[in-house]
N, CA, C and O of each residue as an XYZ file, in Angstrom:
844
protein
N     -46.948     70.610    -12.478
C     -47.659     71.196    -13.603
C     -46.835     72.289    -14.271
O     -46.991     72.537    -15.467
N     -45.940     72.957    -13.496
C     -45.076     73.977    -14.036
C     -43.848     74.086    -13.163
O     -43.788     73.489    -12.088
N     -42.878     74.841    -13.615
C     -41.663     75.069    -12.840
C     -42.029     75.748    -11.524
O     -42.745     76.749    -11.514
N     -41.530     75.195    -10.404
C     -41.902     75.724     -9.096
C     -41.393     77.134     -8.876
O     -41.884     77.840     -7.994
N     -40.405     77.558     -9.675
C     -39.882     78.905     -9.540
C     -40.670     79.921    -10.353
O     -40.471     81.127    -10.205
N     -41.567     79.437    -11.213
C     -42.334     80.337    -12.071
C     -43.573     80.828    -11.328
O     -44.069     80.153    -10.426
N     -44.073     82.009    -11.712
C     -45.312     82.490    -11.093
C     -46.465     81.534    -11.364
O     -46.517     80.897    -12.416
N     -47.383     81.438    -10.417
C     -48.553     80.579    -10.617
C     -49.381     81.111    -11.782
O     -49.511     82.322    -11.963
N     -49.929     80.207    -12.558
C     -50.777     80.566    -13.700
C     -52.215     80.645    -13.213
O     -52.799     79.613    -12.880
N     -52.803     81.829    -13.159
C     -54.151     81.949    -12.596
C     -55.236     81.344    -13.466
O     -56.359     81.144    -13.003
N     -54.919     81.048    -14.722
C     -55.934     80.546    -15.650
C     -55.879     79.036    -15.845
O     -56.809     78.453    -16.403
N     -54.799     78.395    -15.392
C     -54.564     77.004    -15.762
C     -55.638     76.069    -15.229
O     -56.052     75.149    -15.934
N     -56.094     76.281    -14.011
C     -57.127     75.414    -13.470
C     -58.378     75.414    -14.322
O     -58.946     74.357    -14.597
N     -58.811     76.590    -14.740
C     -59.988     76.680    -15.606
C     -59.744     75.997    -16.936
O     -60.613     75.287    -17.440
N     -58.562     76.207    -17.511
C     -58.258     75.668    -18.830
C     -58.262     74.142    -18.824
O     -58.697     73.518    -19.791
N     -57.780     73.540    -17.739
C     -57.706     72.080    -17.660
C     -58.983     71.431    -17.154
O     -59.091     70.205    -17.163
N     -59.937     72.213    -16.721
C     -61.150     71.692    -16.108
C     -61.949     70.810    -17.068
O     -62.082     71.142    -18.246
N     -62.478     69.698    -16.577
C     -63.331     68.858    -17.427
C     -64.540     69.605    -17.990
O     -65.077     69.215    -19.027
N     -64.967     70.658    -17.328
C     -66.097     71.423    -17.827
C     -65.766     72.353    -18.964
O     -66.665     72.861    -19.634
N     -64.463     72.588    -19.196
C     -64.030     73.513    -20.249
C     -63.290     72.827    -21.381
O     -63.323     73.288    -22.522
N     -62.621     71.725    -21.067
C     -61.634     71.162    -21.984
C     -62.156     69.969    -22.768
O     -63.084     69.279    -22.347
N     -61.535     69.748    -23.914
C     -61.655     68.500    -24.661
C     -60.257     67.972    -24.903
O     -59.333     68.739    -25.173
N     -60.100     66.654    -24.806
C     -58.821     66.000    -25.076
C     -58.820     65.509    -26.514
O     -59.677     64.714    -26.903
N     -57.863     65.978    -27.304
C     -57.760     65.581    -28.705
C     -56.612     64.583    -28.880
O     -55.497     64.806    -28.407
N     -56.907     63.492    -29.561
C     -55.907     62.465    -29.869
C     -55.689     62.512    -31.378
O     -56.569     62.134    -32.151
N     -54.515     62.976    -31.792
C     -54.272     63.332    -33.185
C     -53.387     62.290    -33.883
O     -52.241     62.072    -33.488
N     -53.928     61.660    -34.909
C     -53.153     60.862    -35.873
C     -52.363     59.700    -35.269
O     -51.271     59.385    -35.743
N     -52.895     59.071    -34.245
C     -52.220     57.901    -33.685
C     -52.678     56.691    -34.513
O     -53.591     55.960    -34.128
N     -52.021     56.509    -35.651
C     -52.423     55.544    -36.660
C     -51.219     54.714    -37.101
O     -50.067     55.112    -36.927
N     -51.522     53.546    -37.678
C     -50.464     52.588    -37.991
C     -49.372     53.161    -38.891
O     -48.188     52.959    -38.622
N     -49.745     53.869    -39.947
C     -48.720     54.368    -40.862
C     -47.789     55.370    -40.198
O     -46.637     55.510    -40.608
N     -48.274     56.066    -39.183
C     -47.466     57.060    -38.496
C     -46.712     56.490    -37.295
O     -45.707     57.058    -36.866
N     -47.194     55.368    -36.752
C     -46.665     54.895    -35.462
C     -46.136     53.467    -35.456
O     -45.210     53.168    -34.702
N     -46.679     52.596    -36.253
C     -46.291     51.184    -36.238
C     -44.977     50.995    -36.987
O     -44.729     51.647    -38.001
N     -44.145     50.102    -36.482
C     -42.868     49.837    -37.137
C     -43.056     49.337    -38.557
O     -42.196     49.560    -39.408
N     -44.175     48.658    -38.830
C     -44.447     48.144    -40.170
C     -45.264     49.113    -41.011
O     -45.605     48.802    -42.152
N     -45.585     50.286    -40.462
C     -46.297     51.302    -41.219
C     -45.363     52.045    -42.163
O     -44.162     51.777    -42.212
N     -45.936     52.984    -42.912
C     -45.157     53.667    -43.945
C     -43.944     54.393    -43.376
O     -42.848     54.289    -43.928
N     -44.126     55.129    -42.276
C     -43.006     55.904    -41.753
C     -41.929     54.998    -41.153
O     -40.741     55.311    -41.214
N     -42.356     53.870    -40.572
C     -41.387     52.907    -40.090
C     -40.579     52.326    -41.226
O     -39.368     52.148    -41.098
N     -41.229     52.026    -42.336
C     -40.540     51.464    -43.490
C     -39.609     52.478    -44.151
O     -38.653     52.104    -44.831
N     -39.897     53.761    -43.947
C     -39.010     54.800    -44.472
C     -37.746     54.959    -43.631
O     -36.839     55.710    -43.992
N     -37.696     54.242    -42.503
C     -36.499     54.264    -41.675
C     -36.462     55.354    -40.630
O     -35.402     55.642    -40.073
N     -37.618     55.976    -40.348
C     -37.654     57.017    -39.332
C     -37.555     56.416    -37.935
O     -37.894     55.251    -37.728
N     -37.096     57.204    -36.995
C     -37.012     56.781    -35.604
C     -38.422     56.809    -35.013
O     -39.002     57.881    -34.845
N     -38.966     55.653    -34.701
C     -40.357     55.539    -34.261
C     -40.506     55.611    -32.745
O     -41.627     55.581    -32.236
N     -39.407     55.704    -32.022
C     -39.485     55.604    -30.563
C     -40.303     56.741    -29.949
O     -41.068     56.512    -29.012
N     -40.154     57.949    -30.459
C     -40.869     59.081    -29.884
C     -42.371     58.969    -30.045
O     -43.118     59.240    -29.106
N     -42.821     58.574    -31.225
C     -44.262     58.480    -31.453
C     -44.842     57.268    -30.733
O     -45.972     57.324    -30.247
N     -44.090     56.178    -30.658
C     -44.594     54.995    -29.959
C     -44.678     55.244    -28.451
O     -45.631     54.808    -27.806
N     -43.696     55.937    -27.891
C     -43.773     56.294    -26.471
C     -44.967     57.191    -26.199
O     -45.655     57.024    -25.192
N     -45.218     58.137    -27.086
C     -46.371     59.024    -26.924
C     -47.672     58.224    -26.957
O     -48.580     58.477    -26.164
N     -47.763     57.268    -27.867
C     -48.985     56.459    -27.956
C     -49.233     55.680    -26.673
O     -50.372     55.582    -26.217
N     -48.190     55.132    -26.093
C     -48.346     54.388    -24.837
C     -48.820     55.320    -23.715
O     -49.663     54.937    -22.904
N     -48.285     56.525    -23.670
C     -48.687     57.455    -22.614
C     -50.114     57.949    -22.829
O     -50.848     58.161    -21.865
N     -50.509     58.132    -24.082
C     -51.911     58.491    -24.357
C     -52.826     57.372    -23.882
O     -53.856     57.626    -23.258
N     -52.447     56.140    -24.177
C     -53.254     54.993    -23.763
C     -53.429     54.965    -22.248
O     -54.491     54.585    -21.756
N     -52.401     55.363    -21.506
C     -52.488     55.410    -20.048
C     -53.300     56.603    -19.562
O     -53.900     56.539    -18.489
N     -53.331     57.690    -20.330
C     -54.045     58.896    -19.933
C     -55.550     58.800    -20.169
O     -56.334     59.380    -19.417
N     -55.952     58.082    -21.193
C     -57.367     58.057    -21.579
C     -58.301     57.583    -20.460
O     -59.352     58.196    -20.274
N     -57.975     56.527    -19.706
C     -58.892     56.129    -18.629
C     -59.105     57.232    -17.599
O     -60.214     57.388    -17.087
N     -58.067     57.996    -17.290
C     -58.215     59.099    -16.333
C     -59.118     60.182    -16.894
O     -59.937     60.746    -16.169
N     -58.978     60.475    -18.169
C     -59.852     61.466    -18.790
C     -61.306     61.005    -18.770
O     -62.213     61.793    -18.506
N     -61.515     59.732    -19.048
C     -62.886     59.212    -19.048
C     -63.487     59.245    -17.655
O     -64.658     59.589    -17.495
N     -62.707     58.892    -16.646
C     -63.208     58.946    -15.268
C     -63.571     60.373    -14.862
O     -64.532     60.594    -14.126
N     -62.796     61.329    -15.347
C     -63.033     62.727    -14.983
C     -64.138     63.369    -15.816
O     -64.561     64.488    -15.523
N     -64.604     62.683    -16.837
C     -65.658     63.234    -17.684
C     -65.158     64.221    -18.714
O     -65.918     65.066    -19.187
N     -63.880     64.125    -19.070
C     -63.326     64.999    -20.096
C     -63.703     64.447    -21.468
O     -63.389     63.292    -21.759
N     -64.363     65.225    -22.319
C     -64.680     64.733    -23.665
C     -63.406     64.413    -24.441
O     -62.429     65.160    -24.384
N     -63.427     63.308    -25.158
C     -62.280     62.878    -25.960
C     -62.702     62.854    -27.421
O     -63.747     62.305    -27.768
N     -61.883     63.452    -28.267
C     -62.131     63.451    -29.705
C     -60.907     62.865    -30.394
O     -59.792     63.353    -30.209
N     -61.111     61.833    -31.178
C     -60.035     61.238    -31.963
C     -60.002     61.904    -33.337
O     -61.030     62.037    -34.001
N     -58.825     62.312    -33.747
C     -58.627     62.958    -35.044
C     -57.775     62.038    -35.894
O     -56.674     61.660    -35.492
N     -58.277     61.671    -37.072
C     -57.617     60.665    -37.905
C     -57.412     61.206    -39.317
O     -58.324     61.774    -39.918
N     -56.202     61.019    -39.832
C     -55.888     61.397    -41.204
C     -56.377     60.323    -42.171
O     -56.246     59.127    -41.909
N     -56.944     60.768    -43.294
C     -57.259     59.854    -44.399
C     -56.917     60.550    -45.709
O     -57.234     61.723    -45.906
N     -56.278     59.822    -46.587
C     -55.975     60.317    -47.925
C     -56.741     59.488    -48.950
O     -56.833     58.267    -48.828
N     -57.280     60.148    -49.942
C     -57.902     59.429    -51.056
C     -57.916     60.332    -52.283
O     -57.742     61.543    -52.153
N     -58.118     59.771    -53.463
C     -58.033     60.573    -54.691
C     -59.041     61.719    -54.744
O     -58.806     62.715    -55.429
N     -60.150     61.593    -54.035
C     -61.186     62.625    -54.092
C     -60.778     63.900    -53.366
O     -61.299     64.974    -53.667
N     -59.853     63.796    -52.415
C     -59.456     64.969    -51.634
C     -57.997     65.365    -51.845
O     -57.545     66.363    -51.284
N     -57.262     64.608    -52.637
C     -55.841     64.899    -52.874
C     -55.692     65.933    -53.991
O     -55.850     65.613    -55.169
N     -55.389     67.167    -53.610
C     -55.127     68.201    -54.605
C     -53.721     68.033    -55.172
O     -52.914     67.267    -54.644
N     -53.439     68.753    -56.246
C     -52.092     68.699    -56.819
C     -51.058     69.211    -55.819
O     -49.972     68.643    -55.700
N     -51.390     70.276    -55.107
C     -50.447     70.822    -54.122
C     -50.172     69.812    -53.018
O     -49.041     69.692    -52.547
N     -51.209     69.083    -52.605
C     -51.034     68.088    -51.539
C     -50.181     66.923    -52.027
O     -49.264     66.486    -51.331
N     -50.483     66.418    -53.230
C     -49.745     65.274    -53.771
C     -48.278     65.630    -53.989
O     -47.401     64.783    -53.820
N     -48.012     66.866    -54.360
C     -46.646     67.284    -54.702
C     -45.945     68.037    -53.576
O     -44.995     68.779    -53.825
N     -46.410     67.849    -52.330
C     -45.818     68.606    -51.229
C     -44.388     68.170    -50.906
O     -43.645     68.915    -50.268
N     -44.002     66.985    -51.336
C     -42.621     66.534    -51.179
C     -41.908     66.651    -52.527
O     -42.522     66.413    -53.566
N     -40.630     67.012    -52.528
C     -39.926     67.161    -53.809
C     -39.753     65.847    -54.553
O     -39.612     65.832    -55.776
N     -39.763     64.744    -53.814
C     -39.636     63.423    -54.438
C     -40.916     62.644    -54.172
O     -41.353     62.552    -53.024
N     -41.517     62.086    -55.204
C     -42.777     61.358    -55.054
C     -42.601     60.168    -54.124
O     -41.586     59.473    -54.172
N     -43.607     59.936    -53.269
C     -43.585     58.761    -52.410
C     -45.008     58.343    -52.116
O     -45.946     59.106    -52.350
N     -45.173     57.147    -51.607
C     -46.511     56.651    -51.279
C     -47.123     57.499    -50.173
O     -46.417     58.017    -49.307
N     -48.436     57.634    -50.215
C     -49.126     58.414    -49.196
C     -49.431     57.546    -47.989
O     -49.697     56.351    -48.120
N     -49.392     58.150    -46.824
C     -49.749     57.454    -45.580
C     -51.253     57.507    -45.376
O     -51.938     58.383    -45.904
N     -51.752     56.557    -44.602
C     -53.141     56.568    -44.137
C     -54.136     56.692    -45.283
O     -55.044     57.523    -45.247
N     -53.955     55.861    -46.291
C     -54.907     55.819    -47.400
C     -56.216     55.230    -46.891
O     -56.218     54.214    -46.196
N     -57.312     55.862    -47.234
C     -58.633     55.452    -46.737
C     -58.875     53.969    -47.009
O     -58.651     53.486    -48.119
N     -59.336     53.250    -45.977
C     -59.685     51.848    -46.113
C     -58.539     50.878    -45.943
O     -58.735     49.671    -46.083
N     -57.340     51.372    -45.643
C     -56.189     50.486    -45.499
C     -55.820     50.305    -44.031
O     -56.256     51.066    -43.167
N     -55.003     49.276    -43.766
C     -54.496     49.028    -42.413
C     -53.729     50.224    -41.888
O     -53.805     50.539    -40.700
N     -52.988     50.897    -42.767
C     -52.184     52.022    -42.342
C     -52.994     53.160    -41.743
O     -52.474     53.928    -40.934
N     -54.255     53.279    -42.127
C     -55.119     54.350    -41.613
C     -55.798     53.972    -40.305
O     -56.435     54.818    -39.679
N     -55.674     52.718    -39.881
C     -56.354     52.279    -38.660
C     -55.619     52.771    -37.413
O     -54.429     53.081    -37.480
N     -56.318     52.846    -36.272
C     -55.676     53.327    -35.042
C     -54.520     52.436    -34.607
O     -54.536     51.221    -34.804
N     -53.522     53.072    -34.012
C     -52.395     52.363    -33.424
C     -52.520     52.431    -31.912
O     -52.462     53.516    -31.332
N     -52.687     51.307    -31.281
C     -52.693     51.136    -29.825
C     -53.913     51.755    -29.137
O     -54.582     51.073    -28.360
N     -54.215     53.019    -29.402
C     -55.332     53.682    -28.729
C     -56.556     53.678    -29.646
O     -56.448     53.896    -30.853
N     -57.719     53.424    -29.046
C     -58.945     53.353    -29.832
C     -60.063     54.107    -29.130
O     -60.089     54.183    -27.902
N     -60.980     54.660    -29.901
C     -62.102     55.381    -29.291
C     -62.955     54.458    -28.437
O     -63.169     53.295    -28.779
N     -63.441     54.995    -27.318
C     -64.411     54.285    -26.505
C     -65.809     54.496    -27.055
O     -66.001     55.236    -28.020
N     -66.765     53.856    -26.448
C     -68.148     53.960    -26.900
C     -68.614     55.405    -26.857
O     -68.513     56.080    -25.833
N     -69.127     55.863    -27.993
C     -69.667     57.213    -28.073
C     -68.643     58.305    -28.290
O     -69.020     59.470    -28.419
N     -67.354     57.975    -28.336
C     -66.344     59.004    -28.542
C     -66.184     59.281    -30.037
O     -65.936     58.360    -30.814
N     -66.324     60.540    -30.441
C     -66.334     60.843    -31.872
C     -64.965     60.720    -32.521
O     -63.927     60.915    -31.889
N     -65.001     60.390    -33.799
C     -63.801     60.335    -34.625
C     -63.958     61.378    -35.732
O     -64.915     61.340    -36.506
N     -63.016     62.297    -35.795
C     -63.001     63.327    -36.831
C     -62.021     62.896    -37.912
O     -60.849     62.648    -37.629
N     -62.494     62.808    -39.143
C     -61.629     62.456    -40.268
C     -61.190     63.739    -40.952
O     -62.011     64.586    -41.303
N     -59.884     63.866    -41.136
C     -59.337     65.053    -41.803
C     -58.517     64.635    -43.018
O     -58.102     63.482    -43.141
N     -58.293     65.586    -43.903
C     -57.550     65.303    -45.127
C     -56.336     66.213    -45.298
O     -55.637     66.146    -46.308
N     -56.096     67.055    -44.310
C     -54.915     67.913    -44.285
C     -54.329     67.848    -42.887
O     -54.859     67.141    -42.029
N     -53.251     68.568    -42.644
C     -52.612     68.501    -41.336
C     -53.549     68.912    -40.218
O     -53.519     68.332    -39.132
N     -54.376     69.904    -40.474
C     -55.269     70.432    -39.437
C     -56.699     69.949    -39.622
O     -57.207     69.968    -40.743
N     -57.370     69.512    -38.544
C     -58.775     69.127    -38.654
C     -59.699     70.334    -38.774
O     -60.889     70.173    -39.042
N     -59.167     71.542    -38.578
C     -59.997     72.729    -38.732
C     -60.214     73.088    -40.197
O     -60.894     74.066    -40.508
N     -59.638     72.300    -41.086
C     -59.857     72.452    -42.522
C     -60.677     71.264    -43.010
O     -60.181     70.138    -43.049
N     -61.920     71.511    -43.379
C     -62.722     70.494    -44.053
C     -63.218     69.351    -43.201
O     -63.456     68.265    -43.730
N     -63.386     69.547    -41.887
C     -63.988     68.497    -41.054
C     -65.063     69.117    -40.173
O     -65.308     70.323    -40.214
N     -65.697     68.268    -39.378
C     -66.799     68.720    -38.518
C     -66.359     69.024    -37.087
O     -67.199     69.105    -36.191
N     -65.058     69.193    -36.858
C     -64.590     69.302    -35.485
C     -65.162     70.513    -34.758
O     -65.428     70.437    -33.558
N     -65.355     71.626    -35.459
C     -65.862     72.803    -34.767
C     -67.306     72.615    -34.322
O     -67.708     73.172    -33.301
N     -68.090     71.848    -35.061
C     -69.443     71.524    -34.601
C     -69.389     70.733    -33.297
O     -70.150     70.998    -32.366
N     -68.485     69.763    -33.242
C     -68.355     68.950    -32.031
C     -67.918     69.800    -30.841
O     -68.434     69.636    -29.736
N     -66.976     70.699    -31.064
C     -66.482     71.535    -29.978
C     -67.539     72.523    -29.511
O     -67.705     72.724    -28.308
N     -68.249     73.135    -30.431
C     -69.287     74.095    -30.040
C     -70.432     73.402    -29.321
O     -70.991     73.949    -28.371
N     -70.783     72.208    -29.765
C     -71.885     71.482    -29.129
C     -71.586     71.170    -27.673
O     -72.505     71.051    -26.862
N     -70.318     71.039    -27.337
C     -69.904     70.759    -25.959
C     -69.485     72.024    -25.217
O     -69.026     71.956    -24.077
N     -69.643     73.190    -25.871
C     -69.226     74.471    -25.295
C     -67.763     74.410    -24.841
O     -67.408     74.907    -23.772
N     -66.928     73.793    -25.676
C     -65.515     73.628    -25.355
C     -64.785     74.964    -25.429
O     -64.974     75.734    -26.370
N     -63.962     75.226    -24.439
C     -63.171     76.453    -24.401
C     -61.680     76.195    -24.564
O     -60.938     77.087    -24.975
N     -61.234     74.979    -24.244
C     -59.802     74.687    -24.294
C     -59.560     73.317    -24.903
O     -60.379     72.406    -24.782
N     -58.411     73.197    -25.563
C     -58.043     71.966    -26.251
C     -56.774     71.411    -25.626
O     -55.745     72.085    -25.583
N     -56.854     70.181    -25.142
C     -55.701     69.468    -24.602
C     -55.235     68.524    -25.707
O     -55.909     67.541    -26.015
N     -54.088     68.824    -26.299
C     -53.710     68.181    -27.557
C     -52.622     67.140    -27.321
O     -51.588     67.423    -26.717
N     -52.880     65.926    -27.813
C     -51.935     64.818    -27.781
C     -51.819     64.247    -29.188
O     -52.648     64.530    -30.052
N     -50.777     63.435    -29.413
C     -50.708     62.724    -30.677
C     -49.393     62.901    -31.403
O     -48.366     63.225    -30.807
N     -49.451     62.676    -32.721
C     -48.253     62.704    -33.567
C     -48.594     63.400    -34.885
O     -49.761     63.480    -35.267
N     -47.604     63.883    -35.551
C     -46.283     64.182    -35.036
C     -46.314     65.579    -34.433
O     -47.012     66.463    -34.930
N     -45.563     65.772    -33.370
C     -45.606     67.035    -32.634
C     -45.454     68.243    -33.544
O     -46.223     69.199    -33.449
N     -44.462     68.200    -34.425
C     -44.116     69.370    -35.235
C     -44.915     69.487    -36.516
O     -44.716     70.431    -37.281
N     -45.819     68.546    -36.768
C     -46.601     68.596    -38.011
C     -48.077     68.766    -37.642
O     -48.557     69.893    -37.517
N     -48.785     67.672    -37.471
C     -50.227     67.775    -37.264
C     -50.591     68.257    -35.863
O     -51.569     68.987    -35.701
N     -49.826     67.863    -34.852
C     -50.128     68.349    -33.504
C     -49.973     69.866    -33.450
O     -50.828     70.567    -32.909
N     -48.876     70.366    -34.015
C     -48.686     71.819    -34.003
C     -49.722     72.521    -34.862
O     -50.135     73.634    -34.536
N     -50.152     71.896    -35.952
C     -51.210     72.498    -36.766
C     -52.499     72.652    -35.962
O     -53.189     73.664    -36.080
N     -52.824     71.647    -35.146
C     -54.010     71.736    -34.287
C     -53.850     72.859    -33.268
O     -54.776     73.642    -33.056
N     -52.686     72.941    -32.639
C     -52.444     73.982    -31.644
C     -52.570     75.370    -32.264
O     -53.218     76.250    -31.697
N     -51.962     75.562    -33.409
C     -51.998     76.884    -34.052
C     -53.409     77.245    -34.511
O     -53.886     78.350    -34.251
N     -54.074     76.316    -35.190
C     -55.405     76.627    -35.702
C     -56.423     76.762    -34.578
O     -57.343     77.575    -34.670
N     -56.268     75.972    -33.516
C     -57.143     76.140    -32.365
C     -56.942     77.491    -31.708
O     -57.910     78.160    -31.346
N     -55.683     77.896    -31.551
C     -55.379     79.179    -30.912
C     -55.952     80.346    -31.695
O     -56.538     81.252    -31.102
N     -55.798     80.347    -33.017
C     -56.290     81.483    -33.790
C     -57.807     81.494    -33.891
O     -58.391     82.470    -34.362
N     -58.453     80.413    -33.451
C     -59.911     80.392    -33.330
C     -60.362     80.674    -31.891
O     -61.522     80.463    -31.537
N     -59.437     81.144    -31.090
C     -59.721     81.621    -29.727
C     -60.008     80.510    -28.720
O     -60.706     80.736    -27.731
N     -59.477     79.316    -28.962
C     -59.447     78.290    -27.929
C     -58.163     78.463    -27.107
O     -57.119     78.834    -27.644
N     -58.253     78.190    -25.810
C     -57.036     78.007    -25.031
C     -56.455     76.663    -25.435
O     -57.157     75.652    -25.413
N     -55.173     76.641    -25.806
C     -54.583     75.388    -26.263
C     -53.485     74.942    -25.308
O     -52.729     75.752    -24.771
N     -53.423     73.620    -25.113
C     -52.473     73.006    -24.196
C     -51.821     71.822    -24.906
O     -52.511     70.935    -25.409
N     -50.511     71.815    -24.943
C     -49.771     70.653    -25.430
C     -49.474     69.740    -24.251
O     -48.817     70.150    -23.294
N     -49.958     68.498    -24.317
C     -49.604     67.504    -23.305
C     -48.271     66.906    -23.759
O     -48.235     65.992    -24.582
N     -47.192     67.433    -23.215
C     -45.857     67.241    -23.786
C     -45.454     65.783    -23.909
O     -44.954     65.372    -24.956
N     -45.658     64.993    -22.866
C     -45.202     63.608    -22.908
C     -46.190     62.687    -23.615
O     -45.934     61.491    -23.753
N     -47.309     63.232    -24.060
C     -48.280     62.470    -24.854
C     -48.276     62.934    -26.309
O     -49.238     62.710    -27.044
N     -47.202     63.571    -26.712
C     -46.980     63.931    -28.109
C     -45.595     63.458    -28.497
O     -44.698     63.390    -27.657
N     -45.420     63.133    -29.752
C     -44.125     62.619    -30.183
C     -43.844     62.965    -31.629
O     -44.758     63.178    -32.425
N     -42.563     63.017    -31.954
C     -42.113     63.269    -33.316
C     -41.030     62.258    -33.669
O     -40.732     61.354    -32.888
N     -40.447     62.419    -34.850
C     -39.461     61.451    -35.330
C     -38.035     61.874    -34.999
O     -37.070     61.227    -35.407
N     -37.918     62.973    -34.250
C     -36.647     63.364    -33.639
C     -36.979     64.205    -32.418
O     -38.014     64.871    -32.381
N     -36.107     64.175    -31.422
C     -36.331     64.986    -30.224
C     -36.257     66.473    -30.561
O     -36.975     67.282    -29.974
N     -35.405     66.825    -31.488
C     -35.302     68.237    -31.894
C     -36.623     68.742    -32.467
O     -37.059     69.845    -32.137
N     -37.259     67.947    -33.319
C     -38.533     68.349    -33.894
C     -39.608     68.484    -32.817
O     -40.393     69.432    -32.828
N     -39.637     67.537    -31.897
C     -40.604     67.605    -30.793
C     -40.377     68.854    -29.955
O     -41.331     69.556    -29.620
N     -39.130     69.139    -29.614
C     -38.841     70.284    -28.760
C     -39.165     71.607    -29.446
O     -39.488     72.584    -28.770
N     -39.088     71.657    -30.764
C     -39.455     72.893    -31.458
C     -40.920     73.235    -31.213
O     -41.268     74.404    -31.046
N     -41.775     72.222    -31.191
C     -43.189     72.463    -30.916
C     -43.412     72.820    -29.457
O     -44.230     73.687    -29.148
N     -42.698     72.163    -28.559
C     -42.795     72.526    -27.143
C     -42.448     73.999    -26.964
O     -43.162     74.732    -26.280
N     -41.359     74.427    -27.575
C     -40.917     75.813    -27.427
C     -41.890     76.785    -28.089
O     -42.192     77.832    -27.515
N     -42.383     76.464    -29.274
C     -43.344     77.331    -29.947
C     -44.622     77.480    -29.134
O     -45.167     78.577    -29.010
N     -45.096     76.368    -28.581
C     -46.328     76.410    -27.807
C     -46.156     77.261    -26.567
O     -46.969     78.141    -26.288
N     -45.104     76.997    -25.833
C     -44.886     77.719    -24.577
C     -44.678     79.220    -24.826
O     -45.140     80.049    -24.041
N     -43.995     79.562    -25.899
C     -43.659     80.966    -26.143
C     -44.784     81.753    -26.802
O     -44.928     82.948    -26.544
N     -45.592     81.102    -27.655
C     -46.485     81.871    -28.507
C     -47.944     81.422    -28.530
O     -48.809     82.183    -28.965
N     -48.235     80.216    -28.076
C     -49.568     79.668    -28.308
C     -50.364     79.402    -27.034
O     -51.541     79.753    -26.961
N     -49.746     78.791    -26.039
C     -50.528     78.422    -24.864
C     -49.686     77.762    -23.801
O     -48.592     78.226    -23.481
N     -50.202     76.670    -23.251
C     -49.552     76.003    -22.129
C     -48.948     74.667    -22.554
O     -49.350     74.064    -23.549
N     -47.975     74.229    -21.767
C     -47.364     72.910    -21.924
C     -47.441     72.222    -20.570
O     -46.955     72.756    -19.573
N     -48.049     71.039    -20.526
C     -48.179     70.300    -19.274
C     -47.779     68.844    -19.508
O     -47.636     68.396    -20.646
N     -47.604     68.125    -18.412
C     -47.337     66.693    -18.437
C     -48.618     65.925    -18.104
O     -49.514     66.451    -17.443
N     -48.692     64.693    -18.564
C     -49.878     63.873    -18.315
C     -50.123     63.677    -16.825
O     -51.272     63.692    -16.382
N     -49.072     63.494    -16.055
C     -49.234     63.281    -14.616
C     -49.899     64.490    -13.955
O     -50.753     64.332    -13.082
N     -49.507     65.691    -14.370
C     -50.110     66.895    -13.813
C     -51.586     66.989    -14.168
O     -52.400     67.413    -13.349
N     -51.928     66.595    -15.381
C     -53.339     66.566    -15.773
C     -54.136     65.637    -14.876
O     -55.195     66.010    -14.370
N     -53.629     64.433    -14.679
C     -54.351     63.456    -13.859
C     -54.480     63.936    -12.426
O     -55.520     63.738    -11.798
N     -53.443     64.562    -11.904
C     -53.527     65.096    -10.538
C     -54.592     66.180    -10.431
O     -55.340     66.248     -9.456
N     -54.642     67.025    -11.454
C     -55.651     68.099    -11.449
C     -57.055     67.517    -11.513
O     -57.933     67.909    -10.744
N     -57.262     66.581    -12.432
C     -58.592     66.000    -12.584
C     -59.037     65.260    -11.320
O     -60.224     65.246    -10.998
N     -58.112     64.660    -10.621
C     -58.468     63.922     -9.406
C     -58.976     64.843     -8.313
O     -59.660     64.392     -7.395
N     -58.653     66.131     -8.396
C     -59.033     67.082     -7.362
C     -60.361     67.789     -7.634
O     -60.928     68.427     -6.747
N     -60.851     67.668     -8.873
C     -62.057     68.428     -9.227
C     -63.283     67.535     -9.258
O     -64.385     68.009     -9.537
């Protein structure tokens, strides 16, 4: 769960507990992860995000067995929510990913189970303009275990916005991915230094098996 030479974290058990935590699956969608999706067609290296999706898929059954609430967070773009600043965020115009109602917006590999909520967002962070805080408060959630893509964009936005709202935030390192290892590691370093904890999926499963 951590470097054996580091001091034990007295809070980590509570933070990872099924009674405190929710597992968030962020933006694991075709346009972001599938080779035939928009980012794949742009020529980005898809290996990091695809590996993360496979590891999330392996982690979800353990979370369900342990009774950890799972919330899927999905990006959708449409003309009703696209501001000028959002449309022009890139210096060169390009097609938008995850347009509402298209294949690109559908889940990639991992899908919600029965009764698991799906939060639709229109910006990098679901804490802007979605119902996620209602879902978290209703479950008395204290900590967020964050997985998904891309590590340095939407995953980090969730970590930062969750932290400033006084949630304990945890990056599940091997269940997050970006389009370069450097970009992924920047989020790992930011999280560990300034935001919260970084753990591996195996450590999570070991912890849940004991509680």
